[in-house]
NUPA-612183 format. One line per field, with one value per residue (C-alpha): residue number from 1; x, y, z; residue in three letters. Coordinates in steps of 0.2 Angstrom, whole numbers, plus 5000, padded with zeros to 4 digits. Example, Ala and Ser with C-alpha at 12.3 -4.5 7.8 and 13.67 -1.06 7.14 Angstrom:
num: c(1, 2)
X: c(5062, 5068)
Y: c(4978, 4995)
Z: c(5039, 5036)
residu: c(ALA, SER)
//
This chain:
num: c(1, 2, 3, 4, 5, 6, 7, 8, 9, 10, 11, 12, 13, 14, 15, 16, 17, 18, 19, 20, 21, 22, 23, 24, 25, 26, 27, 28, 29, 30, 31, 32, 33, 34, 35, 36, 37, 38, 39, 40, 41, 42, 43, 44, 45, 46, 47, 48, 49, 50, 51, 52, 53, 54, 55, 56, 57, 58, 59, 60, 61, 62, 63, 64, 65, 66, 67, 68, 69, 70, 71, 72, 73, 74, 75, 76, 77, 78, 79, 80, 81, 82, 83, 84, 85, 86, 87, 88, 89, 90, 91, 92, 93, 94, 95, 96, 97, 98, 99, 100, 101, 102, 103, 104, 105, 106, 107, 108, 109, 110, 111, 112, 113, 114, 115, 116, 117, 118, 119, 120, 121, 122, 123, 124, 125, 126, 127, 128, 129, 130, 131, 132, 133, 134, 135, 136, 137, 138, 139, 140, 141, 142, 143, 144, 145, 146, 147, 148, 149, 150, 151, 152, 153, 154, 155, 156, 157, 158, 159, 160, 161, 162, 163, 164, 165, 166, 167, 168, 169, 170, 171, 172, 173, 174, 175, 176, 177, 178, 179, 180, 181, 182, 183, 184, 185, 186, 187, 188, 189, 190, 191, 192, 193, 194, 195, 196, 197, 198, 199, 200, 201, 202, 203, 204, 205, 206, 207, 208, 209, 210, 211, 212, 213, 214, 215, 216, 217, 218, 219, 220, 221, 222, 223, 224, 225, 226, 227, 228, 229, 230, 231, 232, 233, 234, 235, 236, 237, 238, 239, 240, 241, 242, 243, 244, 245, 246, 247, 248, 249, 250, 251, 252, 253, 254, 255, 256, 257, 258, 259, 260, 261, 262, 263, 264, 265, 266, 267, 268, 269, 270, 271, 272, 273, 274, 275, 276, 277, 278, 279, 280, 281, 282, 283, 284, 285, 286, 287, 288, 289, 290, 291, 292, 293, 294, 295, 296, 297, 298, 299, 300, 301, 302, 303, 304, 305, 306, 307, 308, 309, 310, 311, 312, 313, 314, 315, 316, 317, 318, 319, 320, 321, 322, 323, 324, 325, 326, 327, 328, 329, 330, 331, 332, 333, 334, 335, 336, 337, 338, 339, 340, 341, 342, 343, 344, 345, 346, 347, 348, 349, 350, 351, 352, 353, 354, 355, 356, 357, 358, 359, 360, 361, 362, 363, 364, 365, 366, 367, 368, 369, 370, 371, 372, 373, 374, 375, 376, 377, 378, 379, 380, 381, 382, 383, 384, 385, 386, 387, 388, 389, 390, 391, 392, 393, 394, 395, 396, 397, 398, 399, 400, 401, 402, 403, 404, 405, 406, 407, 408, 409, 410, 411, 412, 413, 414, 415, 416, 417, 418, 419, 420, 421, 422, 423, 424, 425, 426, 427, 428, 429, 430, 431, 432, 433, 434, 435, 436, 437, 438, 439, 440, 441, 442, 443, 444, 445, 446, 447, 448, 449, 450, 451, 452, 453, 454, 455, 456, 457, 458, 459, 460, 461, 462, 463, 464, 465, 466, 467, 468, 469, 470, 471, 472, 473, 474, 475, 476, 477, 478, 479, 480, 481, 482, 483, 484, 485, 486, 487, 488, 489, 490, 491, 492, 493, 494, 495, 496, 497, 498, 499, 500, 501, 502, 503, 504, 505, 506, 507, 508, 509, 510, 511, 512, 513, 514, 515)
X: c(5423, 5429, 5419, 5412, 5419, 5407, 5420, 5432, 5449, 5450, 5466, 5471, 5486, 5484, 5492, 5492, 5504, 5521, 5537, 5553, 5562, 5579, 5592, 5598, 5582, 5582, 5600, 5597, 5582, 5594, 5608, 5596, 5589, 5606, 5615, 5602, 5585, 5591, 5606, 5597, 5589, 5605, 5616, 5604, 5595, 5588, 5575, 5565, 5574, 5568, 5551, 5556, 5564, 5554, 5550, 5567, 5577, 5588, 5577, 5585, 5591, 5583, 5577, 5559, 5554, 5563, 5546, 5545, 5560, 5552, 5536, 5546, 5557, 5543, 5534, 5548, 5552, 5534, 5534, 5551, 5545, 5531, 5543, 5555, 5546, 5563, 5559, 5571, 5562, 5545, 5553, 5561, 5546, 5535, 5548, 5549, 5530, 5529, 5542, 5534, 5517, 5524, 5530, 5513, 5507, 5490, 5482, 5488, 5502, 5517, 5530, 5547, 5542, 5538, 5521, 5520, 5525, 5514, 5505, 5508, 5515, 5531, 5544, 5559, 5573, 5567, 5554, 5541, 5540, 5532, 5522, 5506, 5518, 5527, 5511, 5505, 5520, 5518, 5500, 5505, 5518, 5506, 5492, 5503, 5509, 5491, 5486, 5500, 5499, 5482, 5493, 5480, 5493, 5497, 5478, 5475, 5490, 5484, 5466, 5473, 5482, 5466, 5456, 5469, 5467, 5448, 5448, 5460, 5455, 5437, 5427, 5440, 5444, 5460, 5463, 5475, 5476, 5486, 5497, 5512, 5519, 5504, 5511, 5515, 5501, 5488, 5496, 5485, 5470, 5478, 5480, 5463, 5454, 5463, 5459, 5441, 5440, 5447, 5437, 5421, 5423, 5414, 5423, 5439, 5431, 5424, 5441, 5448, 5435, 5438, 5456, 5451, 5439, 5454, 5465, 5457, 5461, 5477, 5491, 5487, 5489, 5472, 5474, 5455, 5448, 5464, 5465, 5446, 5449, 5462, 5478, 5493, 5502, 5517, 5504, 5497, 5502, 5511, 5520, 5533, 5534, 5527, 5510, 5508, 5504, 5488, 5484, 5484, 5470, 5459, 5461, 5457, 5442, 5435, 5435, 5426, 5413, 5412, 5413, 5419, 5428, 5440, 5445, 5445, 5457, 5468, 5470, 5473, 5487, 5495, 5495, 5502, 5516, 5520, 5521, 5530, 5540, 5545, 5563, 5570, 5577, 5560, 5564, 5552, 5553, 5568, 5575, 5561, 5546, 5537, 5542, 5533, 5550, 5556, 5573, 5576, 5593, 5587, 5591, 5580, 5577, 5575, 5560, 5552, 5554, 5547, 5532, 5529, 5530, 5518, 5506, 5508, 5503, 5487, 5484, 5486, 5474, 5462, 5462, 5470, 5479, 5494, 5504, 5505, 5513, 5526, 5530, 5532, 5544, 5554, 5556, 5561, 5574, 5582, 5580, 5574, 5590, 5600, 5596, 5603, 5621, 5623, 5629, 5611, 5619, 5615, 5604, 5606, 5598, 5599, 5599, 5602, 5599, 5618, 5620, 5632, 5627, 5633, 5627, 5614, 5624, 5636, 5626, 5613, 5624, 5616, 5602, 5613, 5613, 5620, 5612, 5606, 5622, 5613, 5596, 5589, 5573, 5580, 5589, 5573, 5563, 5573, 5571, 5552, 5556, 5559, 5546, 5532, 5534, 5524, 5509, 5510, 5520, 5505, 5488, 5470, 5455, 5438, 5440, 5458, 5476, 5487, 5505, 5515, 5532, 5544, 5560, 5567, 5558, 5541, 5525, 5511, 5494, 5476, 5464, 5446, 5440, 5453, 5465, 5483, 5492, 5511, 5519, 5538, 5548, 5564, 5572, 5586, 5574, 5576, 5594, 5585, 5567, 5564, 5552, 5547, 5532, 5527, 5509, 5504, 5487, 5485, 5473, 5465, 5456, 5447, 5453, 5459, 5478, 5482, 5499, 5506, 5512, 5524, 5520, 5537, 5536, 5528, 5533, 5530, 5530, 5519, 5517, 5507, 5513, 5524, 5510, 5511, 5497, 5492, 5504, 5497, 5494, 5507, 5503, 5488, 5485, 5483, 5470, 5470, 5454, 5455, 5455, 5473, 5482, 5497, 5512, 5506, 5520, 5519, 5534, 5535, 5548, 5548, 5554, 5570, 5576, 5583, 5571, 5575, 5568, 5569, 5571, 5557, 5558, 5543, 5547, 5532, 5522, 5514, 5525, 5522, 5524, 5527, 5542)
Y: c(5514, 5529, 5534, 5552, 5560, 5565, 5578, 5583, 5590, 5609, 5608, 5594, 5591, 5589, 5574, 5585, 5597, 5598, 5604, 5611, 5613, 5623, 5628, 5616, 5606, 5603, 5597, 5586, 5577, 5574, 5568, 5556, 5549, 5546, 5540, 5531, 5527, 5520, 5510, 5502, 5486, 5481, 5486, 5478, 5463, 5456, 5470, 5459, 5442, 5441, 5439, 5426, 5414, 5417, 5398, 5392, 5384, 5388, 5404, 5421, 5429, 5447, 5461, 5460, 5475, 5469, 5468, 5487, 5490, 5487, 5497, 5512, 5512, 5512, 5526, 5538, 5533, 5537, 5554, 5559, 5554, 5566, 5580, 5577, 5567, 5558, 5545, 5532, 5533, 5529, 5515, 5508, 5510, 5500, 5486, 5486, 5485, 5471, 5461, 5465, 5460, 5444, 5439, 5439, 5423, 5416, 5421, 5439, 5438, 5450, 5448, 5440, 5427, 5408, 5401, 5396, 5414, 5425, 5439, 5430, 5436, 5426, 5418, 5408, 5418, 5436, 5435, 5446, 5450, 5467, 5459, 5470, 5485, 5478, 5475, 5493, 5501, 5490, 5495, 5513, 5512, 5502, 5514, 5529, 5521, 5516, 5534, 5541, 5528, 5518, 5502, 5489, 5476, 5488, 5490, 5471, 5467, 5480, 5473, 5455, 5462, 5470, 5454, 5444, 5456, 5455, 5436, 5433, 5447, 5454, 5438, 5425, 5420, 5429, 5447, 5459, 5467, 5451, 5449, 5458, 5475, 5487, 5502, 5492, 5480, 5493, 5504, 5496, 5506, 5520, 5510, 5501, 5518, 5524, 5507, 5509, 5527, 5521, 5505, 5507, 5489, 5490, 5477, 5487, 5501, 5489, 5482, 5499, 5504, 5487, 5492, 5509, 5500, 5490, 5506, 5506, 5488, 5486, 5486, 5496, 5515, 5522, 5535, 5539, 5539, 5545, 5562, 5564, 5562, 5576, 5566, 5572, 5560, 5558, 5552, 5538, 5520, 5519, 5536, 5529, 5537, 5521, 5526, 5541, 5529, 5522, 5539, 5545, 5533, 5544, 5558, 5547, 5540, 5557, 5562, 5546, 5545, 5563, 5557, 5572, 5562, 5556, 5574, 5580, 5566, 5568, 5587, 5587, 5574, 5584, 5600, 5591, 5584, 5601, 5609, 5595, 5585, 5595, 5601, 5617, 5609, 5602, 5585, 5574, 5563, 5560, 5542, 5536, 5542, 5557, 5564, 5581, 5590, 5598, 5601, 5582, 5577, 5559, 5553, 5562, 5547, 5550, 5538, 5548, 5565, 5557, 5551, 5568, 5576, 5563, 5567, 5586, 5584, 5575, 5589, 5603, 5594, 5592, 5609, 5621, 5629, 5639, 5636, 5617, 5622, 5632, 5616, 5607, 5621, 5621, 5602, 5600, 5614, 5608, 5590, 5585, 5591, 5588, 5570, 5567, 5567, 5581, 5567, 5559, 5542, 5540, 5547, 5548, 5538, 5553, 5571, 5580, 5598, 5602, 5596, 5581, 5568, 5550, 5538, 5526, 5512, 5515, 5520, 5506, 5494, 5479, 5480, 5475, 5458, 5448, 5455, 5471, 5480, 5497, 5493, 5499, 5507, 5525, 5523, 5517, 5531, 5547, 5552, 5553, 5569, 5577, 5567, 5573, 5590, 5584, 5584, 5601, 5613, 5619, 5614, 5616, 5623, 5628, 5642, 5643, 5638, 5638, 5642, 5634, 5632, 5646, 5643, 5645, 5635, 5633, 5625, 5622, 5616, 5616, 5629, 5625, 5629, 5617, 5630, 5630, 5641, 5643, 5650, 5655, 5660, 5670, 5669, 5663, 5659, 5653, 5662, 5678, 5684, 5691, 5681, 5687, 5677, 5678, 5673, 5666, 5659, 5653, 5667, 5681, 5671, 5675, 5664, 5665, 5663, 5660, 5664, 5657, 5671, 5662, 5665, 5671, 5685, 5698, 5712, 5706, 5718, 5714, 5722, 5717, 5724, 5736, 5743, 5740, 5730, 5732, 5722, 5704, 5696, 5683, 5664, 5665, 5663, 5680, 5676, 5687, 5684, 5694, 5693, 5688, 5692, 5683, 5691, 5698, 5699, 5698, 5703, 5697, 5702, 5691, 5697, 5687, 5694, 5681, 5671, 5661, 5650, 5653, 5637, 5635, 5626, 5617, 5612, 5601, 5617, 5624, 5634, 5651, 5647, 5666, 5667)
Z: c(5451, 5461, 5476, 5478, 5494, 5508, 5514, 5500, 5504, 5504, 5493, 5481, 5470, 5451, 5442, 5427, 5434, 5426, 5435, 5430, 5447, 5446, 5459, 5472, 5473, 5455, 5456, 5470, 5461, 5446, 5457, 5467, 5450, 5443, 5458, 5468, 5460, 5443, 5450, 5465, 5458, 5450, 5465, 5477, 5468, 5484, 5483, 5472, 5475, 5493, 5486, 5473, 5485, 5500, 5502, 5497, 5511, 5520, 5523, 5521, 5536, 5535, 5546, 5551, 5540, 5524, 5515, 5515, 5504, 5488, 5492, 5499, 5484, 5472, 5481, 5480, 5462, 5456, 5466, 5459, 5442, 5444, 5447, 5434, 5420, 5417, 5404, 5411, 5428, 5420, 5411, 5426, 5437, 5424, 5424, 5443, 5445, 5432, 5442, 5458, 5453, 5445, 5462, 5471, 5478, 5472, 5488, 5486, 5498, 5493, 5506, 5508, 5521, 5519, 5520, 5538, 5544, 5533, 5542, 5558, 5575, 5576, 5565, 5570, 5562, 5566, 5580, 5572, 5553, 5549, 5536, 5536, 5536, 5521, 5512, 5516, 5508, 5492, 5491, 5492, 5479, 5467, 5470, 5466, 5450, 5445, 5448, 5437, 5423, 5424, 5424, 5428, 5434, 5448, 5453, 5451, 5463, 5475, 5475, 5478, 5494, 5500, 5496, 5507, 5521, 5520, 5519, 5533, 5545, 5540, 5538, 5544, 5562, 5563, 5569, 5560, 5578, 5584, 5568, 5574, 5581, 5583, 5575, 5560, 5557, 5558, 5544, 5530, 5536, 5526, 5510, 5512, 5513, 5497, 5488, 5493, 5486, 5469, 5468, 5478, 5485, 5501, 5511, 5509, 5519, 5531, 5534, 5536, 5549, 5558, 5560, 5567, 5580, 5585, 5588, 5606, 5609, 5620, 5616, 5600, 5599, 5604, 5589, 5589, 5606, 5614, 5606, 5607, 5626, 5625, 5625, 5615, 5603, 5615, 5629, 5618, 5621, 5604, 5601, 5588, 5571, 5562, 5570, 5559, 5544, 5553, 5559, 5541, 5538, 5549, 5536, 5522, 5531, 5535, 5517, 5513, 5527, 5533, 5551, 5561, 5575, 5562, 5557, 5575, 5581, 5565, 5566, 5585, 5584, 5570, 5580, 5595, 5585, 5578, 5595, 5604, 5592, 5577, 5579, 5574, 5558, 5553, 5558, 5568, 5584, 5596, 5597, 5584, 5595, 5601, 5618, 5619, 5619, 5603, 5612, 5615, 5607, 5603, 5585, 5572, 5560, 5542, 5541, 5555, 5546, 5530, 5539, 5546, 5529, 5522, 5537, 5534, 5516, 5522, 5534, 5521, 5510, 5523, 5531, 5518, 5533, 5527, 5543, 5538, 5521, 5531, 5541, 5525, 5518, 5535, 5534, 5515, 5515, 5531, 5536, 5518, 5510, 5525, 5526, 5508, 5502, 5489, 5478, 5479, 5483, 5501, 5515, 5534, 5548, 5560, 5555, 5571, 5575, 5576, 5558, 5560, 5546, 5543, 5529, 5534, 5526, 5540, 5555, 5552, 5543, 5553, 5540, 5526, 5519, 5504, 5488, 5497, 5503, 5503, 5508, 5525, 5531, 5528, 5511, 5503, 5511, 5512, 5493, 5497, 5507, 5490, 5480, 5491, 5484, 5469, 5481, 5489, 5479, 5468, 5473, 5467, 5476, 5471, 5459, 5457, 5461, 5477, 5477, 5492, 5485, 5482, 5473, 5455, 5442, 5433, 5435, 5422, 5427, 5421, 5428, 5433, 5416, 5408, 5401, 5405, 5418, 5419, 5434, 5432, 5447, 5446, 5464, 5474, 5488, 5502, 5502, 5497, 5501, 5484, 5473, 5455, 5448, 5430, 5428, 5411, 5408, 5390, 5387, 5398, 5412, 5428, 5443, 5460, 5464, 5482, 5488, 5504, 5516, 5528, 5547, 5550, 5537, 5547, 5534, 5517, 5502, 5487, 5470, 5455, 5438, 5448, 5458, 5477, 5485, 5504, 5515, 5517, 5534, 5539, 5541, 5529, 5510, 5501, 5487, 5472, 5462, 5446, 5427, 5424, 5408, 5400, 5406, 5423, 5436, 5454, 5465, 5483, 5496, 5511, 5528, 5530, 5547, 5559, 5570, 5585, 5598, 5617, 5627, 5640, 5657, 5652, 5634, 5631, 5632, 5616, 5605, 5598, 5579, 5576, 5588)
residu: c(MET, ALA, VAL, SER, LEU, ARG, SER, PRO, PRO, VAL, LEU, GLN, ALA, SER, LEU, ALA, THR, ARG, PHE, ARG, LEU, GLU, GLY, GLU, LEU, GLY, ARG, ARG, LEU, ALA, ALA, CYS, THR, GLU, GLN, TRP, ILE, LEU, PRO, THR, PRO, LEU, ALA, ASN, PRO, ALA, ILE, LEU, GLU, MET, PHE, ARG, ASP, ARG, ASP, ARG, GLN, PRO, TYR, ARG, GLN, GLN, VAL, PRO, TRP, ALA, GLY, GLU, PHE, ALA, GLY, LYS, TYR, LEU, THR, HIS, MET, VAL, GLN, ILE, TYR, ARG, LEU, THR, ARG, GLU, PRO, ARG, LEU, ARG, GLU, GLN, ALA, ALA, TRP, PHE, VAL, GLY, GLU, LEU, CYS, ALA, LEU, GLN, ALA, GLU, ASP, GLY, TYR, LEU, GLY, PRO, TRP, PRO, LYS, ASP, TRP, ARG, LEU, LYS, LYS, GLY, ALA, PRO, THR, CYS, GLY, GLU, PRO, TRP, ASP, ALA, TRP, GLY, HIS, TYR, HIS, ALA, MET, LEU, GLY, LEU, LEU, LEU, TRP, HIS, ASP, GLU, THR, GLY, ASP, GLU, ARG, ALA, MET, ALA, CYS, CYS, ARG, ARG, ILE, GLY, ASP, LEU, PHE, CYS, THR, ARG, PHE, LEU, THR, GLY, SER, GLU, SER, LEU, HIS, ASP, ALA, GLY, ALA, HIS, GLU, MET, ASN, GLN, ALA, PRO, VAL, HIS, ALA, LEU, ALA, MET, LEU, TYR, GLN, ARG, THR, GLY, GLU, GLY, ARG, TYR, LEU, ALA, MET, ALA, GLU, LYS, ILE, VAL, ALA, GLU, PHE, ALA, LYS, PRO, PRO, ALA, GLY, ASP, TYR, LEU, GLN, GLY, PRO, LEU, ARG, GLY, LEU, ALA, PHE, HIS, GLU, LEU, PRO, LYS, PRO, ARG, TRP, GLU, SER, LEU, HIS, PRO, ILE, MET, GLY, LEU, SER, GLU, LEU, TYR, THR, LEU, THR, GLY, LYS, ALA, ASP, TYR, ARG, THR, ALA, PHE, THR, LYS, LEU, TRP, TRP, ASP, MET, ALA, ALA, GLY, ASP, ARG, HIS, ASN, ASN, GLY, GLY, PHE, THR, SER, GLY, GLU, LYS, ALA, THR, GLY, ASN, PRO, TYR, ASP, ARG, GLY, ALA, ILE, GLU, THR, CYS, CYS, THR, VAL, ALA, TRP, LEU, ALA, MET, SER, VAL, GLU, MET, LEU, LYS, LEU, THR, GLY, ASP, ALA, ILE, VAL, ALA, ASP, GLU, LEU, GLU, LEU, ALA, ILE, TRP, ASN, SER, GLY, LEU, GLY, MET, MET, SER, PRO, SER, GLY, ARG, TRP, VAL, THR, TYR, ASP, THR, PRO, MET, GLU, GLY, ASP, ARG, LYS, ALA, SER, ALA, HIS, SER, ILE, VAL, PHE, GLN, ALA, ARG, ALA, GLY, GLN, PRO, GLU, LEU, ASN, CYS, CYS, SER, VAL, ASN, GLY, PRO, ARG, ALA, LEU, GLY, LEU, LEU, SER, GLU, TRP, ALA, LEU, MET, GLN, GLN, ALA, GLY, GLY, MET, VAL, LEU, ASN, TYR, TYR, GLY, PRO, GLY, GLN, PHE, SER, ALA, PRO, LEU, PRO, ASP, GLY, SER, LEU, LEU, THR, LEU, THR, GLN, GLN, THR, ASP, TYR, PRO, ARG, ASP, GLY, GLN, VAL, ASP, LEU, LEU, VAL, GLN, PRO, ALA, GLN, PRO, CYS, ARG, PHE, ALA, LEU, ALA, LEU, ARG, ILE, PRO, HIS, TRP, SER, THR, GLN, THR, HIS, LEU, ALA, LEU, ASN, GLY, LEU, PRO, LEU, PRO, PRO, PRO, PRO, ALA, GLY, GLN, TYR, LEU, THR, LEU, ASP, ARG, LEU, TRP, GLN, PRO, GLY, ASP, ARG, LEU, SER, LEU, ALA, PHE, ASP, MET, ARG, PRO, HIS, TYR, TRP, VAL, TRP, ARG, ALA, SER, PRO, ALA, ALA, SER, ARG, ASP, PHE, ALA, THR)
//
């Protein structure tokens, strides 16, 4: 039974939204589907076989994070299915979920490691399996698939993982805190909070809050008390990108419990990251960690930027701040497309500010193994940069809809009264600032339509049915609350004059987002 939220998000995505994305983004989604998502299980059978033969000797030689591959793949497959409604994607996801769930051990374990190493700190062949991390990604993908389809196999599998965590680390003598690398083993707090919200099972919440209590226990990341004391993300003990996933648990827990400290810490960390570690191409971190310097030339890893996009979606839901949607737009049009081959077949490991791109299968080929020549942390994660658009392009708020994404295509979604709204954009945005928006409710209907006015568009021109409207303020939503008629037309002309950053002697200092 789903739990009522104490502090509901300001904005929410609707699973009932239907997308028809055109232009380059639509082409990339089709290319990624054909060239990567559909071929992957046959081209890389170890994505599932590593679970099937985990106890067979001699043991597989694999990277510590190998258990994440299946969950990350499932997550972006579901999200991209939401954008395209490609029937073959749905069929493949259903098959993949069935195979994955069948490989779960009796005690709920769903990883690629033999019995003696499971959810423990060390292992003879790799040193320290990221086992809790792999289970987190599996839970996330399974929950998204269940949300989309109601597939009870996925929910049952996810619950068995949650039960395993609780049995081992909530009521047992072991501590998840001591099970491995701390950025990774505390990530399940996010999925456990999501699982509690969907099931109402109190021990999932108790386990999530126990993990939060262990944030302050060295050598963990201090993600709650640190920011409450005023520390920036790059000043915390664990400023690596993986830390964003346990931090997202704070946002989920705030909506569930209403505890203000969770929200305060989460939002402070997001703003710190935006000011100090988001680069000019929308990418996040330098050399896989935060440095407080957006000019740092360390590698901008694909997984880091995907985590930043996911955290920004949570921030947008939580706060309803239009600046956050600006950040998502910057990232998807630059790093999001930049990290992906136009063929859709591969993604980068590093997408640097100067634009040089190399296939991850070459730059981090050390992760390849027999049966998985193309699997690495980034290849199974990069397409999520596009898939996450399903959660922020068009959102719902009390009394109406919020349009965040500008680009050619069409969205259809239910209004608060249940009737259908279709929004059609004719535009070459972002190559051009002119956006013509056709608003088509099923019948005349009063509702609020909020339009994102980017912070960089200081001179935006707007007209409704040919009649000019007052210039809207930049960096906010312009909300038009009126009786809408089928065929109403909005015209937006954004200010596309060039913008630039000026390097500062103290680059860690806070940036002016309107520069």
